[in-house]
C-alpha positions as CSV (number, residue, x, y, z in Angstrom):
1,M,6.7,42.8,35.5
2,R,9.1,41.0,33.3
3,T,10.2,41.9,29.8
4,T,11.5,39.5,27.4
5,R,14.4,40.6,25.2
6,H,16.6,37.6,25.1
7,S,14.8,35.6,22.5
8,T,12.3,36.2,19.7
9,H,10.6,33.0,20.8
10,C,10.1,34.2,24.5
11,A,6.9,35.4,26.1
12,T,5.8,36.1,29.6
13,L,2.2,35.5,30.9
14,L,-0.8,37.6,30.4
15,F,-3.1,37.9,33.4
16,W,-3.1,38.1,37.2
17,R,-3.8,34.8,38.9
18,Y,-3.8,33.7,42.5
19,N,-3.1,29.9,42.8
20,T,-0.5,27.4,43.7
21,P,2.8,27.0,42.0
22,S,1.7,23.6,40.6
23,A,-0.8,25.5,38.4
24,Y,1.8,27.5,36.6
25,V,1.0,28.0,33.0
26,N,3.5,26.3,30.6
27,R,4.5,27.4,27.2
28,K,1.7,25.3,25.7
29,Q,-1.3,26.8,27.6
30,Q,-3.4,29.4,26.2
31,P,-4.4,32.6,28.3
32,R,-7.6,32.2,30.2
33,N,-8.8,35.7,29.4
34,P,-7.8,36.7,25.9
35,E,-9.4,40.1,26.3
36,R,-6.7,41.1,28.7
37,A,-3.9,40.0,26.6
38,A,-1.4,42.6,25.4
39,P,-1.4,43.2,21.6
40,P,1.0,41.0,19.5
41,V,4.6,42.1,19.1
42,A,6.0,42.0,15.7
43,L,9.2,40.1,15.8
44,A,12.3,40.2,13.5
45,N,11.4,36.9,11.8
46,N,7.8,38.0,11.1
47,L,6.4,35.8,13.9
48,E,3.9,37.3,16.3
49,L,3.6,36.4,19.9
50,P,1.4,38.0,22.6
51,V,3.3,39.8,25.3
52,I,1.9,38.1,28.4
53,V,2.3,39.1,32.1
54,E,1.3,37.1,35.2
55,V,1.8,37.7,38.9
56,I,1.6,34.6,41.1
57,L,1.1,35.2,44.7
58,D,0.4,32.0,46.8
59,I,0.2,33.6,50.3
60,G,-1.5,30.6,51.8
61,G,0.8,27.8,50.7
62,P,4.4,26.8,51.6
63,H,6.1,28.1,48.6
64,L,5.7,31.4,46.9
65,L,8.0,31.4,43.9
66,S,8.1,34.8,42.4
67,F,5.8,37.5,41.0
68,S,6.4,36.5,37.4
69,L,7.7,33.7,35.2
70,W,9.8,33.1,32.2
71,I,8.3,31.1,29.4
72,M,10.7,30.4,26.6
73,S,11.6,28.3,23.7
74,V,13.3,25.0,24.5
75,D,16.6,26.2,23.0
76,E,17.2,29.4,25.0
77,R,17.0,30.6,28.6
78,P,17.8,34.1,30.0
79,Y,21.3,35.0,30.9
80,S,20.2,36.3,34.3
81,P,17.0,36.9,36.3
82,S,14.6,39.5,35.1
83,L,15.2,43.2,36.0
84,P,12.3,43.3,38.5
85,W,13.7,40.2,40.3
86,R,17.2,41.7,40.4
87,I,15.8,45.0,41.8
88,T,13.8,43.3,44.4
89,S,16.6,41.1,45.4
90,A,19.0,44.1,45.6
91,A,16.5,45.9,47.8
92,T,16.1,42.9,50.1
93,F,19.8,42.6,50.5
94,G,20.3,46.4,50.9
95,A,17.6,46.7,53.6
96,V,18.7,43.7,55.5
97,G,22.3,44.6,55.1
98,F,21.8,48.1,56.4
99,L,19.9,46.9,59.3
100,S,22.5,44.3,60.2
101,R,25.4,46.8,59.9
102,S,23.5,49.4,62.0
103,F,22.8,46.8,64.7
104,L,26.4,45.5,64.8
105,F,28.1,48.9,64.9
106,L,25.6,51.2,66.6
107,F,24.1,48.9,69.3
108,N,27.0,46.6,69.9
109,K,30.8,46.5,70.1
110,T,31.9,44.7,67.0
111,E,35.4,43.7,66.1
112,V,36.3,42.3,62.6
113,R,39.6,40.6,61.6
114,G,40.6,39.8,58.1
115,L,37.8,41.8,56.5
116,D,40.2,43.6,54.0
117,R,41.4,40.3,52.7
118,F,37.8,39.0,52.3
119,M,36.8,42.1,50.5
120,E,39.6,41.7,48.0
121,I,38.3,38.3,47.2
122,L,34.7,39.6,46.7
123,D,36.0,42.5,44.5
124,A,37.9,40.0,42.3
125,R,34.7,38.0,41.8
126,K,32.4,41.0,41.0
127,D,32.5,40.2,37.3
128,E,30.9,36.9,37.0
129,S,32.4,36.3,33.5
130,Q,35.9,36.5,35.1
131,R,35.3,34.0,37.9
132,E,37.1,30.7,37.6
133,R,35.7,28.8,40.5
134,G,33.0,28.9,43.2
135,L,33.6,30.2,46.8
136,I,32.5,28.4,50.0
137,T,32.7,30.3,53.3
138,V,32.2,27.9,56.3
139,S,31.9,28.8,59.9
140,N,30.6,27.8,63.4
141,H,26.9,28.5,64.1
142,V,26.1,30.2,67.4
143,S,22.8,32.1,67.0
144,V,19.6,32.3,64.9
145,L,20.9,35.8,63.8
146,D,24.3,34.6,62.5
147,D,23.1,34.9,58.9
148,P,22.4,37.5,57.9
149,M,23.8,39.6,60.8
150,V,27.4,38.7,60.3
151,W,27.5,40.0,56.8
152,G,26.6,43.4,58.2
153,V,30.4,43.7,58.7
154,L,30.6,44.4,54.9
155,P,30.4,47.9,53.6
156,N,27.0,48.8,52.3
157,R,28.0,48.9,48.6
158,Y,28.3,45.0,48.7
159,F,24.6,44.5,49.6
160,W,23.3,46.1,46.4
161,D,24.9,43.4,44.2
162,P,23.1,40.2,45.0
163,N,25.0,38.3,42.3
164,N,28.2,38.7,44.3
165,M,26.5,38.0,47.7
166,R,26.3,34.7,49.4
167,W,23.7,31.9,48.9
168,S,22.7,30.2,52.1
169,L,20.5,27.2,53.1
170,G,17.3,27.8,55.0
171,S,15.2,25.3,56.8
172,Y,12.1,24.4,54.7
173,D,9.8,24.2,57.7
174,I,10.9,27.6,59.1
175,C,12.0,29.9,56.3
176,F,9.5,28.5,53.6
177,K,6.5,27.7,55.5
178,N,4.3,30.3,53.8
179,G,4.4,32.5,50.7
180,L,5.5,35.8,52.2
181,L,8.5,34.1,53.9
182,S,9.2,32.1,50.8
183,A,9.4,35.4,48.7
184,F,11.7,37.1,51.3
185,F,14.2,34.4,51.6
186,S,14.2,33.6,47.9
187,Y,15.0,37.2,47.1
188,G,17.7,37.0,49.8
189,N,19.6,34.2,48.0
190,T,18.3,31.5,50.4
191,L,17.5,27.9,49.2
192,P,15.0,25.6,50.9
193,T,16.6,22.8,52.7
194,H,14.7,19.8,54.3
195,R,16.0,18.7,57.7
196,A,16.2,15.0,58.0
197,A,14.9,15.2,61.6
198,H,11.7,16.9,60.3
199,S,11.2,15.5,56.8
200,K,11.5,12.4,54.8
201,F,12.9,14.7,52.0
202,G,16.0,15.7,53.8
203,G,19.5,14.3,53.7
204,L,22.6,14.6,51.7
205,F,21.0,14.0,48.3
206,Q,18.1,16.3,48.3
207,P,17.6,18.5,45.2
208,T,18.8,21.7,46.9
209,M,22.3,20.1,47.1
210,T,22.2,19.7,43.4
211,Q,21.4,23.4,43.1
212,C,24.3,24.2,45.4
213,I,26.9,22.1,43.4
214,R,25.7,23.8,40.2
215,L,26.0,27.2,41.7
216,L,29.5,26.5,42.6
217,S,30.2,25.2,39.1
218,D,29.6,26.4,35.6
219,P,26.9,24.0,34.2
220,H,26.5,26.4,31.2
221,K,30.2,26.1,30.0
222,T,30.7,26.5,26.3
223,E,33.3,24.8,24.2
224,D,34.7,27.9,22.7
225,S,36.7,29.4,25.5
226,K,38.2,32.1,23.3
227,T,34.8,33.7,22.5
228,D,33.4,36.3,24.8
229,W,31.7,34.4,27.6
230,K,28.3,36.0,27.5
231,E,28.1,36.0,23.8
232,A,29.3,32.4,23.6
233,Y,26.3,31.5,25.9
234,R,23.8,33.5,23.9
235,T,24.7,31.8,20.7
236,S,24.8,28.3,22.2
237,S,21.8,26.0,22.8
238,L,20.7,23.8,25.6
239,S,21.4,20.6,23.7
240,S,24.2,19.8,26.3
241,I,21.6,19.6,29.1
242,P,19.8,16.3,29.2
243,S,16.1,16.7,28.5
244,S,15.4,14.6,31.5
245,D,17.2,17.0,33.8
246,P,14.6,18.4,36.2
247,F,16.7,21.5,36.5
248,S,16.4,22.4,32.8
249,S,12.7,23.1,32.6
250,A,11.5,26.1,30.8
251,E,10.0,27.5,33.9
252,L,13.4,27.8,35.5
253,T,12.2,25.9,38.7
254,Y,12.8,22.8,40.5
255,S,11.0,20.8,43.2
256,T,12.3,19.7,46.6
257,N,9.7,17.1,47.3
258,G,8.0,16.4,43.9
259,T,5.0,18.7,44.5
260,D,6.4,22.1,45.3
261,S,8.2,24.4,43.0
262,F,11.1,27.0,43.7
263,P,13.2,29.2,41.5
264,A,16.3,27.2,40.2
265,P,19.1,29.8,40.6
266,S,21.8,27.7,38.8
267,A,19.7,27.8,35.7
268,Y,21.0,31.3,35.0
269,P,24.6,31.5,33.6
270,S,25.1,34.8,35.4
271,R,25.2,32.9,38.6
272,R,28.1,30.6,37.6
273,F,30.8,30.0,40.3
274,S,28.7,31.6,43.0
275,W,29.4,32.0,46.7
276,I,27.7,29.8,49.2
277,H,28.0,30.1,53.0
278,I,27.6,26.8,55.0
279,F,27.0,26.2,58.7
280,P,28.3,22.5,58.8
281,E,27.2,21.9,62.4
282,G,23.6,22.0,61.0
283,M,22.1,23.6,64.2
284,I,22.8,26.4,66.5
285,H,25.3,25.3,69.2
286,Q,26.1,27.5,72.2
287,H,28.8,26.2,74.6
288,P,30.5,28.0,77.5
289,D,33.9,27.0,76.2
290,K,33.1,28.2,72.7
291,V,33.6,24.7,71.1
292,M,31.9,23.2,68.1
293,R,29.8,20.2,67.3
294,Y,30.7,17.6,64.7
295,F,30.3,18.7,61.1
296,K,27.8,17.1,58.9
297,W,28.8,15.8,55.4
298,G,27.1,18.2,53.1
299,V,30.1,20.5,52.7
300,A,32.0,17.4,51.5
301,R,29.6,16.9,48.6
302,L,30.1,20.6,47.6
303,I,33.9,20.3,47.5
304,L,34.0,16.8,45.9
305,E,31.5,17.3,43.2
306,S,31.7,20.9,42.1
307,E,33.9,21.6,39.1
308,P,36.5,22.9,39.5
309,C,37.3,22.6,43.3
310,P,35.8,25.7,45.0
311,D,37.8,28.1,47.0
312,V,37.2,27.5,50.7
313,L,37.4,30.3,53.3
314,P,36.9,29.4,57.0
315,M,35.5,31.9,59.5
316,W,35.0,32.1,63.3
317,I,31.9,33.8,64.8
318,D,31.8,34.9,68.4
319,G,29.4,37.0,70.3
320,P,26.1,36.5,68.5
321,Q,25.3,33.8,71.2
322,Q,25.1,36.7,73.7
323,V,22.8,38.7,71.4
324,M,20.4,35.9,70.9
325,D,21.0,33.3,73.8
326,N,19.0,30.2,73.2
327,N,17.8,30.4,76.9
328,R,17.0,34.2,76.9
329,G,14.0,35.4,78.8
330,F,11.4,38.2,78.2
331,P,11.3,39.8,75.7
332,R,12.4,36.7,73.9
333,P,11.9,37.8,70.3
334,L,14.2,40.8,70.6
335,P,17.9,40.6,70.3
336,R,20.1,42.0,73.1
337,I,22.3,45.1,72.6
338,G,25.5,46.2,74.1
339,R,27.3,42.9,73.5
340,E,30.8,42.2,72.1
341,V,30.7,40.6,68.7
342,K,33.9,39.3,67.0
343,I,33.9,38.1,63.4
344,T,37.2,36.6,62.0
345,F,37.8,35.8,58.4
346,G,40.6,33.2,57.7
347,E,42.6,32.8,54.6
348,L,41.7,30.8,51.6
349,V,42.6,27.2,52.1
350,D,45.3,25.7,49.9
351,S,42.9,23.5,48.0
352,E,45.6,21.8,46.0
353,K,47.3,20.5,49.3
354,V,44.2,20.0,51.4
355,F,41.3,19.0,49.1
356,E,42.9,17.6,45.9
357,P,43.9,14.2,47.3
358,F,40.2,13.7,48.4
359,R,39.0,14.8,44.9
360,Q,41.4,12.5,43.1
361,K,40.1,9.6,45.1
362,W,36.6,10.5,44.3
363,Q,37.3,10.6,40.6
364,E,38.8,7.2,40.9
365,M,35.7,5.9,42.7
366,K,33.5,7.4,39.9
367,Q,35.6,5.7,37.2
368,R,35.3,2.4,39.0
369,A,31.5,2.8,39.3
370,R,31.4,3.7,35.6
371,R,33.3,0.6,34.5
372,K,31.0,-1.5,36.7
373,R,27.8,0.0,35.0
374,E,29.4,-0.7,31.6
375,R,29.9,-4.3,32.5
376,L,26.4,-4.7,33.8
377,L,25.1,-3.1,30.5
378,Q,27.0,-5.5,28.4
379,M,25.7,-8.5,30.4
380,G,22.1,-7.2,30.0
381,E,21.6,-6.6,33.7
382,L,21.0,-2.9,33.2
383,D,18.4,-1.7,30.7
384,V,19.4,2.0,30.5
385,D,22.7,3.7,31.1
386,E,21.8,6.9,32.9
387,K,23.8,9.9,31.7
388,A,26.0,11.5,34.4
389,E,24.6,14.9,35.4
390,L,26.4,17.6,37.5
391,G,25.3,17.3,41.2
392,I,23.2,14.1,40.7
393,L,24.4,10.7,41.8
394,N,22.7,7.7,40.5
395,D,25.1,5.0,41.7
396,D,24.3,3.5,45.1
397,E,28.0,2.8,45.8
398,L,28.7,6.5,45.3
399,K,26.0,7.6,47.6
400,Y,25.9,5.0,50.3
401,G,28.9,2.8,49.9
402,K,31.3,2.6,52.9
403,E,34.3,4.0,50.9
404,A,32.3,7.0,49.8
405,E,31.0,7.7,53.3
406,Q,34.5,7.4,54.7
407,L,35.8,9.8,52.1
408,R,33.1,12.4,53.1
409,I,33.9,11.9,56.8
410,D,37.6,12.4,56.3
411,L,37.1,15.5,54.0
412,T,34.6,17.0,56.5
413,L,37.2,16.6,59.2
414,A,39.7,18.4,57.1
415,V,37.2,21.3,56.6
416,R,36.5,21.4,60.4
417,N,40.2,21.6,61.1
418,E,40.5,24.7,58.9
419,V,37.7,26.3,61.0
420,L,39.6,25.2,64.2
421,N,42.7,27.0,62.8
422,V,40.7,30.2,62.7
423,R,39.4,29.6,66.1
424,R,42.9,28.9,67.4
425,S,44.0,32.3,66.0
426,C,41.4,34.0,68.1
427,G,43.3,32.8,71.2
428,L,41.0,29.9,72.1
429,P,42.4,26.6,73.5
430,D,42.3,23.4,71.4
431,E,39.2,21.3,71.6
432,D,38.8,17.8,72.8
433,P,39.5,15.7,69.6
434,K,36.4,13.6,70.3
435,R,34.2,16.4,69.6
436,T,34.8,15.8,65.9
437,L,32.7,12.6,65.8
438,A,29.0,12.3,65.9
439,D,29.3,9.1,68.1
440,S,30.8,11.1,70.9
441,F,27.7,13.3,71.1
442,R,25.4,10.2,71.0
443,E,27.3,8.5,73.8
444,E,27.2,11.5,76.0
445,G,23.5,12.2,75.5
446,T,24.0,15.4,73.7
447,F,23.0,14.2,70.3
448,G,19.2,14.8,70.5
449,R,16.9,17.8,70.2
450,D,16.8,21.4,71.4
451,G,17.7,22.4,74.8
452,L,20.4,22.2,77.5
453,K,22.8,19.2,77.3
454,K,25.0,17.3,79.8
455,D,28.1,19.1,78.6
456,G,26.7,22.5,79.4
457,S,25.9,23.4,75.8
458,S,22.5,24.5,74.4
459,I,21.4,23.5,71.0
460,K,18.6,24.7,68.7
461,Q,17.5,23.3,65.4
462,G,17.6,25.9,62.7
């Protein structure tokens, strides 16, 4: 259960209840069973609040959020998730990491390149108060086990610090289709993502993308940079966060479709400048020549809109496609052993050289859009000037305009080239340049759903 020490105006809930997340108690609701309420706690300011505890377990619905919930005053939120959440998350990472590492090194022949360099990066990020920017790792996607299996190459000590482990994106209709799966993946730093092919809520501008941008940034930044970071946060208020922001609710949750509710990880200052891993191909792609599909544009949003520009580290994964071949036979659910697995970590991309020109152009586009909105306001053609919020785009030109789309295409190609550089370092020949474009796959009939394609590849949504 959760304790509440961060504020004299905080309380947790007071009874066990089985229901859907939409029925969460808010801070104005009274307990249904006062007889089970804990005795009042005398506070420093002579106020009394009941200590309330609730466990929410929605094992039948598509979205179990957590076993407890913060309810707080409007001017404070906790610095980090509760101790029970952190313990459960660490246990989840520890168990999965141990199994992944054991499988890689006991049952397969695993070779890792560049690991020491990557571990130095993670070690430098261990203290979140000293981080200066987010981290994006990006790689090809060759099997359903890529994540979490590839992180088994890390020593076990890393698994017990979820705050310094990767965040990833999981398919809503696969990883979050019931309460138990939702709990498991939420504790494992996985965010629910709608796939456009399966849901009208999918696409480049879904709420989970906002969460990613905020995780890679510092939405809780205080003005006093000389003050101790944690203390500066604790003595500040949420007045800088718009009251209309759906990610600033007291329950620390957000919705992916307007009806569900999930923990909002970026609401906690301890998760500033986090690490996110991305598979930009958007699906599992197994090809006999070990080539990639085109990259989708989501990674471009993360690089363009996060502040400051995140560090980007490309990777190359080879071998898991033999462990979990898309066309494997019986016993299909079981991974194969005795395979060669190779994981290669590249070097940090020179962001100033590679990404800054794109970001400068993006800032120019935002300024033009802002000036246009100001003119429309002056002319009376706009009633309200919507305040800019980190990770949220309100201007259609910035979302769907040809210039914005071309900028994302160009930046995505730049990211893909960085992954190709790591691939090339593994001794693989250069790809056909036309593989970088979605139109090439559409023309060759390899654009569609799961299964074998004309070019000899096998794809699987997931």
